[in-house]
Rosetta silent file (secondary structure, phi, psi, omega in degrees, C-alpha in Angstrom):
SEQUENCE: MRNMNFLRSATLMFSASLMAAAAGAQTSTWKIDPVHSGIEFQIKHLGVSSVRGSLSKPTGIIHLNDNNVTHSSVEATIDATSVNTNEPARDNHLKSPDFFNVAQFPTITFKSTSLSKVDGKLQMVGDLTLAGVTKPVTLTVDGPASPQKGMHGETVSGFSATGTLSRKDFNFGSKYSAPMLGDDVKFTIDIEMDKQ
SCORE:     score description
SCORE:     0.000 S_00000001
   1 L     0.000  -40.877  178.981  -39.766  -33.575  -22.300 S_00000001
   2 H   -62.167  -40.740  177.650  -39.273  -30.308  -24.127 S_00000001
   3 H   -63.366  -39.101  177.920  -40.727  -28.463  -21.105 S_00000001
   4 H   -62.569  -46.788  179.287  -38.439  -30.373  -18.770 S_00000001
   5 H   -61.245  -40.849  178.631  -35.390  -29.450  -20.854 S_00000001
   6 H   -62.655  -42.659 -179.729  -36.495  -25.821  -20.959 S_00000001
   7 H   -65.820  -39.941  179.210  -36.979  -25.743  -17.161 S_00000001
   8 H   -64.124  -42.749  178.803  -33.566  -27.387  -16.642 S_00000001
   9 H   -65.218  -43.138 -179.748  -31.869  -24.846  -18.921 S_00000001
  10 H   -65.513  -39.317  177.021  -33.652  -21.945  -17.275 S_00000001
  11 H   -63.920  -42.568  178.313  -32.703  -23.230  -13.818 S_00000001
  12 H   -63.031  -43.715  177.726  -29.073  -23.594  -14.838 S_00000001
  13 H   -61.810  -41.584  178.269  -28.985  -20.126  -16.334 S_00000001
  14 H   -66.147  -40.098  178.904  -30.572  -18.636  -13.243 S_00000001
  15 H   -65.328  -42.607  179.174  -28.122  -20.489  -10.969 S_00000001
  16 H   -61.467  -41.500  178.948  -25.188  -19.306  -13.084 S_00000001
  17 H   -63.651  -42.108  178.744  -26.437  -15.711  -12.877 S_00000001
  18 H   -65.319  -40.692 -179.797  -26.710  -15.942   -9.109 S_00000001
  19 H   -64.738  -41.701  178.662  -23.215  -17.422   -8.846 S_00000001
  20 H   -64.414  -39.903  179.027  -21.772  -14.691  -11.048 S_00000001
  21 H   -64.493  -42.098  178.592  -23.498  -12.020   -9.002 S_00000001
  22 H   -62.122  -43.457  179.461  -22.166  -13.570   -5.793 S_00000001
  23 H   -62.269  -42.799  179.474  -18.652  -13.743   -7.193 S_00000001
  24 H   -62.824  -35.077 -176.079  -18.860  -10.110   -8.245 S_00000001
  25 H   -72.877  -17.172 -177.216  -20.059   -9.086   -4.812 S_00000001
  26 H   -67.144  -30.709 -175.090  -17.015  -10.662   -3.182 S_00000001
  27 E  -116.355  129.765  174.217  -14.644   -7.985   -4.369 S_00000001
  28 E  -117.421  150.744 -178.923  -15.080   -4.261   -3.929 S_00000001
  29 E  -102.503  133.868 -178.394  -12.929   -1.454   -5.333 S_00000001
  30 E  -129.945  144.344  179.521  -11.578    1.320   -3.158 S_00000001
  31 E  -111.497  131.436  178.997   -9.593    4.430   -4.040 S_00000001
  32 E   -64.225  130.861  174.909   -6.926    5.804   -1.741 S_00000001
  33 L   -87.693  106.919 -173.902   -7.817    9.254   -0.350 S_00000001
  34 H   -68.350  -25.876 -177.767   -4.512   11.184   -0.698 S_00000001
  35 H   -70.357  -31.617 -176.418   -5.685   13.967    1.629 S_00000001
  36 H  -112.319   24.396 -178.503   -6.173   11.600    4.571 S_00000001
  37 L  -134.120  157.262  179.356   -3.285    9.190    3.885 S_00000001
  38 E  -179.475  171.114 -179.626    0.464    9.336    4.315 S_00000001
  39 E  -127.572  135.428  175.587    3.684    7.624    5.169 S_00000001
  40 E  -118.814  143.327 -179.879    6.027    8.284    8.088 S_00000001
  41 E  -137.542  162.206  177.509    9.575    6.940    8.339 S_00000001
  42 E  -148.036  147.967 -177.843   12.519    6.950   10.685 S_00000001
  43 E  -146.503  143.893 -179.778   16.216    6.150   10.420 S_00000001
  44 E   -73.684  139.864  178.647   19.128    6.132   12.867 S_00000001
  45 E  -118.505  117.765 -178.278   21.606    8.996   12.607 S_00000001
  46 L    59.051   15.362  178.520   25.156    8.371   13.965 S_00000001
  47 L    72.720    7.092 -174.569   23.687    5.538   15.982 S_00000001
  48 L  -120.015  -19.682 -176.041   22.447    7.949   18.639 S_00000001
  49 E  -147.182  167.096  176.874   19.206    9.491   17.411 S_00000001
  50 E  -111.959  127.860  172.626   16.370    8.906   14.937 S_00000001
  51 E   -92.602  131.757 -177.672   15.615   11.227   12.074 S_00000001
  52 E  -116.647  148.808  178.572   11.939   11.189   11.208 S_00000001
  53 E  -154.670 -178.616 -178.850   10.200   12.249    8.026 S_00000001
  54 E  -145.267  163.381  170.715    7.118   11.796    5.911 S_00000001
  55 E  -130.854  133.830 -171.916    5.813   11.324    2.385 S_00000001
  56 E  -115.553  165.291  172.072    2.380   12.663    1.558 S_00000001
  57 L    55.640   53.933  173.721   -0.576   12.214   -0.723 S_00000001
  58 L   -68.192  153.730  177.897   -0.271    8.607   -1.870 S_00000001
  59 E  -130.069  160.394  176.378   -2.692    7.450   -4.592 S_00000001
  60 E   156.462 -175.871 -177.174   -3.857    4.060   -5.696 S_00000001
  61 E  -129.555  137.591  173.559   -6.494    1.343   -5.827 S_00000001
  62 E  -116.289  127.546  171.082   -7.353   -1.435   -3.408 S_00000001
  63 E  -101.474  108.314 -171.678   -9.382   -4.447   -4.534 S_00000001
  64 E  -101.763  118.009  175.291  -10.856   -5.730   -1.299 S_00000001
  65 E   -81.496  114.744 -173.099  -12.218   -9.247   -1.124 S_00000001
  66 L   -70.135  -23.585 -177.050  -15.152   -8.975    1.297 S_00000001
  67 L   -96.071  -29.947  179.859  -15.225  -12.659    2.106 S_00000001
  68 L  -145.375  101.778 -173.692  -11.478  -13.391    2.342 S_00000001
  69 H   -61.416  -23.897 -178.009   -9.156  -10.423    2.837 S_00000001
  70 H   -72.080   -8.015  175.219   -6.121  -12.529    1.856 S_00000001
  71 H   -98.626   14.977  179.199   -7.488  -12.502   -1.730 S_00000001
  72 L   -87.072  172.229  178.004   -7.294   -8.673   -1.842 S_00000001
  73 E  -149.367  155.358 -178.692   -4.718   -6.573   -3.642 S_00000001
  74 E  -133.189  135.236  168.209   -3.113   -3.129   -3.404 S_00000001
  75 E  -132.718  126.961 -173.914   -1.451   -0.852   -5.936 S_00000001
  76 E  -138.915  150.744  175.986   -0.131    2.475   -4.742 S_00000001
  77 E  -128.751  137.462 -179.081    1.995    5.399   -5.996 S_00000001
  78 E  -121.423  136.313  178.822    3.796    7.848   -3.708 S_00000001
  79 E   -78.825  105.445 -177.887    5.106   11.258   -4.680 S_00000001
  80 H   -64.994  -26.259  179.352    8.815   11.148   -3.862 S_00000001
  81 H   -70.792  -10.057 -179.105    9.057   14.939   -4.177 S_00000001
  82 H   -85.938    2.361 -177.363    6.824   15.242   -1.111 S_00000001
  83 L   -56.852  132.111 -174.998    9.577   13.986    1.250 S_00000001
  84 E  -143.881  122.086  175.262    9.672   16.201    4.364 S_00000001
  85 L  -120.176   15.570 -179.014   11.905   16.052    7.409 S_00000001
  86 L    61.353   28.851  172.450   11.213   19.657    8.533 S_00000001
  87 L  -144.734  103.137 -173.464   14.722   20.715    7.447 S_00000001
  88 H   -53.045  -44.438 -179.921   14.809   22.247    3.954 S_00000001
  89 H   -60.423  -43.081  179.691   18.516   21.594    3.335 S_00000001
  90 H   -66.875  -41.068  177.634   18.173   17.938    4.294 S_00000001
  91 H   -60.280  -42.112  179.469   15.014   17.585    2.195 S_00000001
  92 H   -63.914  -38.142  176.371   16.782   18.956   -0.817 S_00000001
  93 H   -66.613  -39.383  177.458   19.609   16.467   -0.279 S_00000001
  94 H   -60.835  -31.653 -177.669   17.110   13.631    0.031 S_00000001
  95 L   -82.731   -7.568 -175.568   15.658   14.641   -3.315 S_00000001
  96 L   -80.032  171.889  175.555   19.097   14.582   -4.972 S_00000001
  97 L   -56.334  -18.428 -179.872   20.715   11.616   -6.803 S_00000001
  98 L   -66.178  -23.789 -175.265   22.299   10.569   -3.501 S_00000001
  99 L  -133.538 -101.755 -172.869   18.878    9.329   -2.305 S_00000001
 100 L   -71.669  -25.222 -179.716   15.429    9.571   -3.978 S_00000001
 101 L    50.208   58.781 -170.044   16.776   11.137   -7.215 S_00000001
 102 L   -68.064  -23.171  179.542   13.363   12.743   -7.824 S_00000001
 103 L   -63.385  -36.115  179.975   14.440   14.338  -11.120 S_00000001
 104 L   -97.375  -31.150 -178.185   14.723   10.856  -12.639 S_00000001
 105 L  -129.778   76.467 -172.738   12.363    8.931  -10.336 S_00000001
 106 L   -73.617   -9.320 -178.949    9.610   11.273   -9.111 S_00000001
 107 E  -129.485  155.699  172.066    7.403    8.455   -7.813 S_00000001
 108 E  -114.425  136.699 -178.641    7.666    5.406   -5.564 S_00000001
 109 E  -124.784  155.127  176.918    5.367    2.511   -6.402 S_00000001
 110 E  -140.569  134.724  175.497    4.101   -0.538   -4.510 S_00000001
 111 E  -134.527  117.350 -177.342    2.211   -3.558   -5.839 S_00000001
 112 E   -68.435  147.778  177.887    1.132   -6.330   -3.538 S_00000001
 113 E  -119.199  -20.385  176.478    1.927   -9.912   -4.526 S_00000001
 114 E  -163.512  151.106  169.529    0.449  -11.893   -1.630 S_00000001
 115 E  -130.388  141.734  179.407   -1.481  -11.503    1.621 S_00000001
 116 E  -152.016  163.396  177.054   -1.651  -14.081    4.388 S_00000001
 117 E   -95.283  122.471  179.981   -2.557  -14.478    8.046 S_00000001
 118 E  -127.826  117.061  179.711    0.545  -14.931   10.226 S_00000001
 119 L    53.658   39.258  176.097    0.116  -15.387   13.997 S_00000001
 120 L    79.874    3.427  177.603   -3.355  -13.837   13.738 S_00000001
 121 E  -116.786  152.327 -179.902   -2.139  -10.770   11.849 S_00000001
 122 E   -84.876  126.401 -179.862   -2.482   -9.859    8.210 S_00000001
 123 E  -116.928  127.828 -179.576    0.855   -9.829    6.384 S_00000001
 124 E  -115.001  132.153  176.423    1.260   -8.275    2.960 S_00000001
 125 E  -113.793  139.158  179.947    4.202   -8.884    0.637 S_00000001
 126 E  -160.495  169.225 -179.987    4.691   -6.700   -2.413 S_00000001
 127 E   -92.623  119.025  179.002    7.152   -5.184   -4.859 S_00000001
 128 E  -104.100  128.194  174.626    8.419   -1.747   -3.858 S_00000001
 129 E  -110.031  114.721 -174.497   10.144    0.376   -6.530 S_00000001
 130 E  -127.877  117.307  177.583   12.330    3.030   -4.928 S_00000001
 131 L    55.613   39.628  175.493   14.687    5.259   -6.952 S_00000001
 132 L    86.446   -4.483 -179.358   14.469    2.819   -9.874 S_00000001
 133 E  -108.338  129.927  179.826   15.175   -0.353   -7.847 S_00000001
 134 E  -109.909  123.669 -179.302   12.446   -2.939   -7.302 S_00000001
 135 E  -144.489  151.920  177.398   12.625   -5.304   -4.341 S_00000001
 136 E   -75.846  141.966  171.761   10.018   -7.196   -2.247 S_00000001
 137 E  -127.635  156.379 -179.945    9.022   -5.789    1.125 S_00000001
 138 E  -118.300  131.256 -179.073    6.849   -7.243    3.865 S_00000001
 139 E  -117.357  142.107  170.040    4.227   -5.236    5.727 S_00000001
 140 E  -100.521  123.328 -171.166    2.238   -6.059    8.829 S_00000001
 141 E  -103.475  134.168  172.778   -1.301   -4.734    8.308 S_00000001
 142 E  -111.016  110.551 -175.396   -3.757   -3.484   10.918 S_00000001
 143 L   127.589 -165.683    1.608   -7.195   -3.454    9.367 S_00000001
 144 L   -73.439  154.107  179.854   -9.055   -2.880    7.229 S_00000001
 145 L   -72.122  157.478  175.904  -11.394   -0.934    9.484 S_00000001
 146 L   -62.154  135.062 -178.617  -15.161   -1.450    9.421 S_00000001
 147 L   -59.107  143.290  179.016  -16.678    0.768    6.706 S_00000001
 148 E  -129.715  163.313  173.708  -18.131    4.094    7.833 S_00000001
 149 E   -87.677  130.076  179.173  -20.116    6.856    6.201 S_00000001
 150 L   -82.290 -179.880 -175.057  -18.011    9.894    5.258 S_00000001
 151 L   -62.911  -27.522 -176.490  -18.899   13.552    5.468 S_00000001
 152 L  -109.125   18.633  176.404  -20.374   13.527    1.936 S_00000001
 153 L    89.280   -4.367 -179.705  -22.222   10.259    2.208 S_00000001
 154 L   -74.880  159.058  176.036  -19.423    8.168    0.722 S_00000001
 155 E   -93.500  125.400 -177.514  -18.356    4.813    2.257 S_00000001
 156 E  -124.874  153.586  174.437  -14.879    4.979    3.754 S_00000001
 157 E  -148.874 -174.465 -179.738  -12.510    2.543    5.382 S_00000001
 158 E  -175.909  171.575  177.102   -8.819    2.383    6.083 S_00000001
 159 E  -158.928  162.201  173.354   -5.856    0.450    7.359 S_00000001
 160 E  -123.445  155.005 -177.611   -2.337    0.979    8.626 S_00000001
 161 E  -143.119  143.449  177.165    0.776   -0.989    7.777 S_00000001
 162 E  -125.559  150.246  177.954    4.264   -1.144    9.273 S_00000001
 163 E  -167.585  175.731  177.551    7.528   -2.470    7.879 S_00000001
 164 E  -135.757  135.274  174.358   11.289   -2.105    7.652 S_00000001
 165 E  -120.894  154.503  178.341   13.388   -1.901    4.527 S_00000001
 166 E   -98.158  127.028  177.268   17.133   -2.161    4.079 S_00000001
 167 H   -58.830  -37.228 -179.844   18.876    0.703    2.296 S_00000001
 168 H   -58.924  -38.030  179.825   21.431   -1.749    0.953 S_00000001
 169 H   -59.715  -33.871 -176.380   18.733   -3.714   -0.836 S_00000001
 170 H  -103.599    6.217 -176.649   17.717   -0.620   -2.785 S_00000001
 171 L    49.967   41.874 -172.184   21.223    0.889   -3.102 S_00000001
 172 L   -99.538  121.078  179.479   19.622    3.917   -1.432 S_00000001
 173 L    60.687   40.285 -172.857   22.030    6.523   -0.039 S_00000001
 174 L   -66.682  -16.065  175.863   24.916    4.133   -0.557 S_00000001
 175 L   -69.275  -16.508 -172.155   27.456    6.914    0.015 S_00000001
 176 L  -120.385   99.287 -176.491   26.439    6.999    3.644 S_00000001
 177 L   -97.463  169.694  176.315   27.107    3.821    5.599 S_00000001
 178 L   -65.371  147.304    6.238   26.620    3.052    9.289 S_00000001
 179 L   -88.425    0.000 -179.148   27.096    4.506   11.787 S_00000001
 180 L   -57.088  -43.156 -178.592   26.546    7.775    9.922 S_00000001
 181 E  -143.776  123.927 -177.209   23.248    6.534    8.618 S_00000001
 182 E   -62.237  154.895  178.135   21.515    3.317    9.692 S_00000001
 183 E   -78.550  -33.629 -177.136   20.694    0.659    7.137 S_00000001
 184 E   -81.652  129.848  173.438   17.176   -0.020    8.434 S_00000001
 185 E  -116.336  114.303  176.750   14.410    2.426    7.528 S_00000001
 186 E   -88.620  141.794 -177.048   11.255    1.820    9.618 S_00000001
 187 E  -145.956  151.746  176.273    8.010    3.106    8.169 S_00000001
 188 E  -127.952  131.329 -178.930    4.315    3.358    8.910 S_00000001
 189 E  -114.314  126.162  176.025    1.638    3.765    6.251 S_00000001
 190 E  -117.810  123.888 -174.866   -1.804    5.111    7.112 S_00000001
 191 E  -121.683  128.572  166.559   -4.436    4.769    4.417 S_00000001
 192 E  -112.782  137.083 -174.308   -7.961    6.087    4.194 S_00000001
 193 E  -137.147  148.530 -177.679   -9.898    4.813    1.221 S_00000001
 194 E  -110.039  133.898  177.284  -13.240    5.544   -0.475 S_00000001
 195 E   -71.640  137.664 -177.335  -15.434    2.837   -1.945 S_00000001
 196 L   -98.138    0.000    0.000  -16.044    3.184   -5.645 S_00000001
Protein backbone atom coordinates (compact mmCIF):
# COMPACT_ATOMS: atom_id res chain seq x y z
CA MET A 1 0.00 0.00 0.00
CA ARG A 2 2.87 2.33 0.88
CA ASN A 3 4.42 1.67 -2.52
CA MET A 4 1.11 2.36 -4.25
CA ASN A 5 0.75 5.69 -2.41
CA PHE A 6 4.32 6.61 -3.31
CA LEU A 7 3.74 5.76 -6.98
CA ARG A 8 0.49 7.74 -7.01
CA SER A 9 2.20 10.77 -5.45
CA ALA A 10 5.14 10.52 -7.83
CA THR A 11 2.79 10.26 -10.81
CA LEU A 12 0.79 13.29 -9.65
CA MET A 13 3.96 15.33 -9.12
CA PHE A 14 5.28 14.35 -12.55
CA SER A 15 1.95 15.22 -14.20
CA ALA A 16 1.86 18.57 -12.42
CA SER A 17 5.40 19.31 -13.59
CA LEU A 18 4.47 18.50 -17.17
CA MET A 19 1.37 20.69 -16.97
CA ALA A 20 3.37 23.57 -15.53
CA ALA A 21 5.98 23.21 -18.25
CA ALA A 22 3.27 23.14 -20.93
CA ALA A 23 1.60 26.23 -19.47
CA GLY A 24 4.92 28.04 -19.40
CA ALA A 25 5.59 27.11 -23.02
CA GLN A 26 2.30 28.69 -24.11
CA THR A 27 3.54 32.23 -23.62
CA SER A 28 6.72 33.69 -25.07
CA THR A 29 8.19 37.13 -24.40
CA TRP A 30 9.25 39.44 -27.22
CA LYS A 31 10.98 42.81 -27.15
CA ILE A 32 10.15 45.51 -29.71
CA ASP A 33 13.10 46.32 -31.95
CA PRO A 34 13.04 50.16 -32.09
CA VAL A 35 15.37 50.32 -35.10
CA HIS A 36 13.01 48.32 -37.31
CA SER A 37 9.70 49.61 -35.94
CA GLY A 38 7.74 52.82 -36.32
CA ILE A 39 4.42 54.61 -36.63
CA GLU A 40 3.06 56.57 -39.59
CA PHE A 41 0.03 58.85 -39.41
CA GLN A 42 -2.04 61.10 -41.63
CA ILE A 43 -4.60 63.84 -41.08
CA LYS A 44 -6.69 66.02 -43.39
CA HIS A 45 -5.61 69.63 -43.85
CA LEU A 46 -8.28 72.16 -44.92
CA GLY A 47 -10.31 69.20 -46.15
CA VAL A 48 -8.33 69.04 -49.39
CA SER A 49 -5.06 67.22 -48.65
CA SER A 50 -3.49 64.83 -46.18
CA VAL A 51 -0.50 65.73 -44.06
CA ARG A 52 1.61 62.68 -43.25
CA GLY A 53 4.14 62.14 -40.52
CA SER A 54 5.88 59.56 -38.40
CA LEU A 55 7.00 58.66 -34.90
CA SER A 56 10.09 56.51 -34.55
CA LYS A 57 11.83 54.05 -32.25
CA PRO A 58 8.97 52.60 -30.17
CA THR A 59 9.95 50.29 -27.32
CA GLY A 60 8.04 47.71 -25.34
CA ILE A 61 7.23 44.11 -24.54
CA ILE A 62 4.84 41.65 -26.17
CA HIS A 63 3.71 38.53 -24.31
CA LEU A 64 2.66 36.20 -27.11
CA ASN A 65 0.48 33.20 -26.38
CA ASP A 66 1.68 30.60 -28.85
CA ASN A 67 -1.51 28.52 -28.65
CA ASN A 68 -4.11 31.31 -28.60
CA VAL A 69 -3.03 34.73 -29.84
CA THR A 70 -6.10 36.37 -28.27
CA HIS A 71 -4.52 35.67 -24.86
CA SER A 72 -1.48 37.79 -25.75
CA SER A 73 -0.69 41.30 -24.53
CA VAL A 74 1.24 44.39 -25.66
CA GLU A 75 2.82 47.28 -23.78
CA ALA A 76 4.60 49.96 -25.78
CA THR A 77 6.15 53.40 -25.34
CA ILE A 78 6.65 55.91 -28.15
CA ASP A 79 9.00 58.89 -28.09
CA ALA A 80 6.75 61.90 -28.78
CA THR A 81 9.80 64.08 -29.47
CA SER A 82 10.51 61.95 -32.56
CA VAL A 83 7.48 63.35 -34.45
CA ASN A 84 8.51 64.16 -38.01
CA THR A 85 6.49 65.61 -40.90
CA ASN A 86 9.52 66.72 -42.96
CA GLU A 87 8.81 70.36 -42.11
CA PRO A 88 10.85 71.68 -39.14
CA ALA A 89 8.52 74.59 -38.32
CA ARG A 90 5.48 72.29 -38.28
CA ASP A 91 7.33 69.68 -36.24
CA ASN A 92 8.25 72.30 -33.62
CA HIS A 93 4.60 73.35 -33.47
CA LEU A 94 3.51 69.74 -33.03
CA LYS A 95 5.90 69.43 -30.09
CA SER A 96 4.42 72.52 -28.44
CA PRO A 97 1.59 72.60 -25.84
CA ASP A 98 -0.88 73.00 -28.74
CA PHE A 99 -0.37 69.33 -29.62
CA PHE A 100 2.02 66.73 -28.13
CA ASN A 101 3.38 69.08 -25.41
CA VAL A 102 6.61 67.08 -25.29
CA ALA A 103 8.12 69.21 -22.51
CA GLN A 104 5.46 67.86 -20.13
CA PHE A 105 4.59 64.58 -21.88
CA PRO A 106 7.67 63.28 -23.72
CA THR A 107 6.22 59.81 -24.28
CA ILE A 108 3.06 58.19 -25.62
CA THR A 109 2.08 54.85 -24.10
CA PHE A 110 -0.17 51.99 -25.14
CA LYS A 111 -1.31 49.01 -23.09
CA SER A 112 -3.59 46.38 -24.59
CA THR A 113 -6.70 45.38 -22.67
CA SER A 114 -8.19 42.73 -24.99
CA LEU A 115 -7.65 40.87 -28.24
CA SER A 116 -10.32 39.10 -30.24
CA LYS A 117 -11.03 37.67 -33.66
CA VAL A 118 -13.54 39.79 -35.59
CA ASP A 119 -14.57 38.72 -39.10
CA GLY A 120 -11.43 36.60 -39.34
CA LYS A 121 -9.11 39.44 -38.32
CA LEU A 122 -7.33 40.07 -35.04
CA GLN A 123 -8.64 43.13 -33.22
CA MET A 124 -6.76 44.71 -30.35
CA VAL A 125 -8.26 47.17 -27.87
CA GLY A 126 -6.02 49.11 -25.53
CA ASP A 127 -5.50 52.26 -23.51
CA LEU A 128 -3.57 54.97 -25.34
CA THR A 129 -2.11 57.84 -23.32
CA LEU A 130 -1.47 60.87 -25.54
CA ALA A 131 -0.43 64.25 -24.13
CA GLY A 132 -1.60 63.19 -20.69
CA VAL A 133 -5.05 61.93 -21.77
CA THR A 134 -5.86 58.21 -21.66
CA LYS A 135 -8.59 56.78 -23.90
CA PRO A 136 -9.28 53.37 -25.45
CA VAL A 137 -8.39 52.80 -29.10
CA THR A 138 -9.09 49.86 -31.39
CA LEU A 139 -6.49 48.43 -33.77
CA THR A 140 -6.83 45.93 -36.59
CA VAL A 141 -3.79 43.65 -36.49
CA ASP A 142 -2.09 41.89 -39.38
CA GLY A 143 0.12 39.14 -37.95
CA PRO A 144 2.07 38.13 -36.07
CA ALA A 145 4.34 36.84 -38.80
CA SER A 146 5.91 33.40 -38.67
CA PRO A 147 9.17 33.58 -36.67
CA GLN A 148 12.39 33.91 -38.67
CA LYS A 149 16.09 33.83 -37.86
CA GLY A 150 17.67 37.28 -37.72
CA MET A 151 21.10 38.35 -38.90
CA HIS A 152 22.68 37.54 -35.54
CA GLY A 153 20.89 34.26 -34.94
CA GLU A 154 18.05 35.76 -32.91
CA THR A 155 14.42 34.78 -33.48
CA VAL A 156 12.37 37.62 -34.93
CA SER A 157 8.74 38.19 -35.80
CA GLY A 158 6.50 41.17 -36.37
CA PHE A 159 3.07 42.56 -37.03
CA SER A 160 1.37 45.66 -38.32
CA ALA A 161 -1.69 47.41 -36.93
CA THR A 162 -3.98 50.12 -38.26
CA GLY A 163 -6.45 52.37 -36.53
CA THR A 164 -8.07 55.78 -36.32
CA LEU A 165 -8.30 58.07 -33.33
CA SER A 166 -10.37 61.18 -32.74
CA ARG A 167 -8.50 64.34 -31.77
CA LYS A 168 -11.55 65.44 -29.77
CA ASP A 169 -11.33 62.35 -27.58
CA PHE A 170 -7.81 63.32 -26.54
CA ASN A 171 -8.32 67.11 -26.55
CA PHE A 172 -5.43 67.10 -29.01
CA GLY A 173 -4.87 70.28 -31.01
CA SER A 174 -8.22 71.60 -29.80
CA LYS A 175 -7.43 75.12 -31.06
CA TYR A 176 -7.65 73.83 -34.62
CA SER A 177 -11.05 72.53 -35.64
CA ALA A 178 -12.28 71.26 -38.99
CA PRO A 179 -11.96 72.10 -41.78
CA MET A 180 -8.55 73.54 -40.86
CA LEU A 181 -7.53 70.24 -39.33
CA GLY A 182 -9.50 67.01 -39.53
CA ASP A 183 -10.65 65.26 -36.39
CA ASP A 184 -9.66 61.76 -37.51
CA VAL A 185 -6.01 60.74 -37.33
CA LYS A 186 -5.32 57.54 -39.25
CA PHE A 187 -2.22 55.60 -38.26
CA THR A 188 -0.27 52.48 -39.12
CA ILE A 189 2.10 50.75 -36.70
CA ASP A 190 4.82 48.42 -37.95
CA ILE A 191 6.56 46.34 -35.30
CA GLU A 192 9.53 44.01 -35.51
CA MET A 193 10.20 42.09 -32.33
CA ASP A 194 12.95 39.85 -30.95
CA LYS A 195 12.23 36.76 -28.88
CA GLN A 196 13.72 36.91 -25.40
